[in-house]
N, C-alpha and C positions, 0 to 999 in steps of 0.2 A: 792867499790866492792872488796872483797878479791880474792886472786889469785885462790883459790880452786873453788870459785863460778864462777870466770871469765873463768877458764879452763873448768868447767862443762858447762857453757853457750856456750863457743866456740865449745866444742865438740857437744853440742846439736844442735847448728846452722848448723853444718856440715851435718846434715840430709837433708838440702836443696841443698847441693852441687850437687848431681846427677841430680837434676831437672835443675840446672843452665846449666849443659852440654847439657841436652835435649833441652833447650830453643834455643841455638845456632843452633842445628840441625834442629829444627822445623822451625826456621826463614828461613833457607836456603831452606829446602825442601818444605815448605808449602806456602811461599809467592808467589811462581811462579805457584801454581796450578790454573787452569782455568776450566770453564764449557762451552763447545762450543755449546750453544743453548739448546733449550728445548729437543731435541732428544738425547742429550749426557748424557744418563743415567749412563754410566760408569764414566764420569767426575764428575757428581753429587755425585756418590757413593764414589769416592775418596775424594772429598772435605768434604763430610759429615763425613767420617771415620776420616779424619785428625782433623776436628773440635772436634769430640768426644774424640780424644786422647789428644788434648790441654785442653779440658774441664776437662778430667780426671786428668791431671797434676795440673790444678788449684784447683780442689777439694782435690787433695793429699796435696797440699801446705796448704790449710785450715785445713786439718786434722792434719798435723804436727804442725801447729800453735797452734791448740787447745791443743795438747799434751804438748807442751812446756810451755804454759802460765798457766798451771793449778796450779803451786805452788806459784807464786809470781807476784806482779805488775811489778817489774823490769824485771823479766823474760818475763812476758806478753808483756811489752812494746817492749822489744828487739825482741821478736818473731814476734809481730805484724808489727813492722817496716820492718823486713826482709821479712815477708810474703807480705806486701804491695809492697815492692820493686819488688819482684818476680811477684806478681800479675799484677802490672802495666806493666810489660814486656809481660805477657801472654795475657792481655786483648786486646791490639791492634791486636794481631795475630788472636784471636778468633773473634773480631769484624769484621776484614776483611773477614774472612771465612763466618761469619753470613750474612754480606752484600751480598756476592756472592750467598748464599743460598736464601736470601730474594728476590734478583733480579729475580731468576728463578721462585720462587713461584708467584711473582707479574706478570711475563710474562705469566705464565700458566693461571692465573685468567683473564688476559686481553684477551688471545686467546679464553678462554671459553666464555667470555662476547661477544666477536666479533662474534663467531660462533652462539650464541643465537640471536644476533641482525640480522645477515644475515638470519637465519632460519625464524624469525618472519617477516622479510621483504619479504621473498620468499612466505610465506603463505598469507600475506596481498596482495601481487601482484596477486596471483591466485584468491583470493576472489574478488578483483576488476574486474578481467577479467570475472569472472562468473556473477557478477552483470551487467557488460556492455553487456553480452550476453542475459540478460533478466531473469536470474535465481534469485530466492528469497529465503530468509532464512525461514525454516519452524520449527525450534526448534531442529532438528536433523542433518540438513545439508542444502545443496542448491539444488533447484529443479525448473524445468519448465516442465509441462506436465509429460511425463514418463521418463524424464532425471533427475537423482538424483546422488549426491555425498555426502557421509557421511562426517561430519566435521573431523573425525579422519583419513580420507583417503586423505585429501587435499594435505598434504605434501608428502605422499608416492606414489601418482599417477605417473606412468611413463609419461614422457613429451609427447610422441607420443599419448598415450591413453588420456591424458588430453586435448590435442589439438583436438583430434577426438570428445571427449565429448563436448567441446566448440562449435565445428562446428554443432553438433547435436542440441545443445541448441539454437544456432543462427537460424537454420532452423525452429525449433519449434516456436521461437519468431516471425519470419517472417510470418509463417503460421497463428499464433494467431493474429498478427497485421492485416493481410489480412482479416481474418474472422471478426475481430472487425470493420474494415472499411466497409465491406459488410453489417454488422448488422446495423451500423449507417446509411449507404445509404438506406437500406431497411426501417428503421424507418422514415427517412426523406421523402422517397417516399410515405410511408403509410400515414404520416401526411398530406402531400400535396394532395394526391389523395382522401383520405377519406373526407377531408375538402371540396373538390370540390363536391363530390357526396352528402354529407350530406346537402349541401345548396339547392339541388334539391329534398330534401325529401326522399332520399334513406336511408333505415334502415338496421341495422345489425341483422341478425337472425343466432345466433351461429357464424359460420365461413363464413357466406355468406352475401354479399351485396344484398339487395332485394328491388325491386320496381316494382309494376305491374306484368307483366309476365316475367320479367327479374330477374334472380338470378345467381350470379357469386361468386365462392369461392375466399376467400381473396388471396390465392396463385396464382390463375389464374389472378386476377386483378393486383397483383404486378409483374407478369411475362409479362404483356402486354407491347409491345413497346409503345413509346410515341404516335405514329401515331394511333395505335389501341385504346389506352386509350382515345384519343381525339374523336374518332368515338363513343366509348361507352358513353363518357360524353355528346356528342351531342344527343344521344338517350334519356338519362335521362333528358337533358335540355328540349327537345321537349315534353316529357311526363309531365314534371313539368309545362311547359307553358300551355299545354292543360288542366291540372288540375286547374291551376290558372284561366284560361278563363272560365272553367266550373263552378268553384266556384263563380266567379264574376257574371256569368249568374244567378246562383241560388240565390246569394245575392240580385241581382236586382229584381228577381221575388218575393222574400220574401219582399223586401222593397215596391214593388208595392202593394202586398197584404196588408201590414200594412197600406199603404196610403189609399187604398180603404176602409178598415175597419174604419180608422180614419174619413174619409169623411161621411160614413154612420152614425157613432156615432154622429158626429157634426150636421148632418141634423136632426137626431131624437131629439136632445136636443133643437132645435130652434122652436118657435111658428109658426104655419103655417097659412097664409092668403089664401083666395081662389085662388088668382093669383099665390101665391107661391106654393100652393098645385097643381094647374094646371101645372105650370112649372116643379114641381117635378115629377108629373105624366108623363109628356112628356119626361123628362130626364130619368125617370126610364124605360119608354117604349122604349126609344131610346137605352138605354144601357142594357136592360134586356137580349136581345139575346147575347150581347157581354159578359155580366157577366156569363150567363148560359154556354156559350161556353168555357169561361176561367175558370169557377168554378172548373171543374174537374182537369184541368192542375194546377191551383193554389193550390188546395187541395193536389194534388199529390206532387207538389213541396214542400209544407209545410210539408207534411208527410216525404218526403225524407230528408229534412233539419233537421227535428226533430230527425229522426233516425240517421243521420250522424253527428249531432252536437257534440256528445261526441268524435267520431272518429276524426272529424276535429279539435276539441279543442286539442286532444292529439297530432295530427300531428303538429299543430301550436306550441305547447309547445316544442316538439322535435326540430322543426326548430329554435325557439327562443333560446333554450339552445345551439344548435350547433353554432348559430351565435354569441354567447358571445365571445368577443375578450379578451383572457387572457393576462395580461401584461408580457412583457419580463423583468425579474429582474436580478440583478447583484449578490446580496449576496446569499450565499449558503442556508441560512434559507428561504429566500423569494422564491428562485427557488424550494426548496422542498415543500413549502406551496402551490405554484401554481400547482406543479405536483400532489399533493394530491387532489387539487380541480378538476383538469382535470380528474383524475381517477374517482372521485365521479360523475362528469358530465356524463362520459362515461357509468358508471354503471346505472345511472338514465335513460339515453337515451336507453340503452339496454333493461331495464325493460319495458319502455314505448313502444319500438318498438315491443317487443313480444306481448304486448296488442294489438297494431295496427294490427299485423299479424293475431292474433286470431279473431279480429273483422272483418277483411276483408274476412276471410274464412266463416263467418256466412252468 
């Protein structure tokens, strides 16, 4: 390397000297800079400004380097070495400042994530409280009866207003539970009492239980005390027993009529000897008056039985259907099937009972 080139190179490298002096200053001034937490915006501003200054010097070094290495490899090598030397001194300073900046950025992200977690936890807690109070999701918010809160208002609700709303929801749930309990008790009482009455041949005419000259509205029946219901049951039981006895009497009369007819038919089919003819004549004479006397009664009984046979058959069918014991099932499908069967039975019986009611009026 000739002296002229060496001198020129030396003079060129002196372009870096001002930056060398700045490095010492920046080491002293910037190494002690700190940022006192997330709220220290002024400290962050100072650190950022310092880093920008250091970065500017580093970029200035690269610019000088590029200018000096433009003519020759030797020149380039010398310039690069000098630039690398200087850059290696600048980089730790910049890295330290960058670390401080990154720490603050990371802390801000952590705080933001924590705030989001707490917000979601708050909303979830309120949702759980609403569900515990009996409220349900309807697609737009949570509701029970006329109490409603929009999904977008869950977080914004004032705590006092939210507690008031929860208390309203709990009161509505308690009222609905009470109503449901009464409904179930009513249904159980209806099933029990109607089953008892149906076994005595009581029929349903619209909303009324009907038998003979007694007709009682379903609400009146359900409102009866147990004592009054037992009295009503006793009335229907006695009516039913009287009907059974009357029917047994009619059946016996009909059976006797059939027996007498069968005897007459049997006697007519047998060959008659004089003795048998005389005995038959005596028997006929002995029973003529009795037959004549009972003829009208038997004929009337037969007519009444013939006229009432359809009615009796329908009543018996109703009684038989009501007497069917439906099984108690466990599975949901089986319970549903039995329920549908019961509804069908009730509809059939209701139709038959209307027919009975019409026939009894004739």
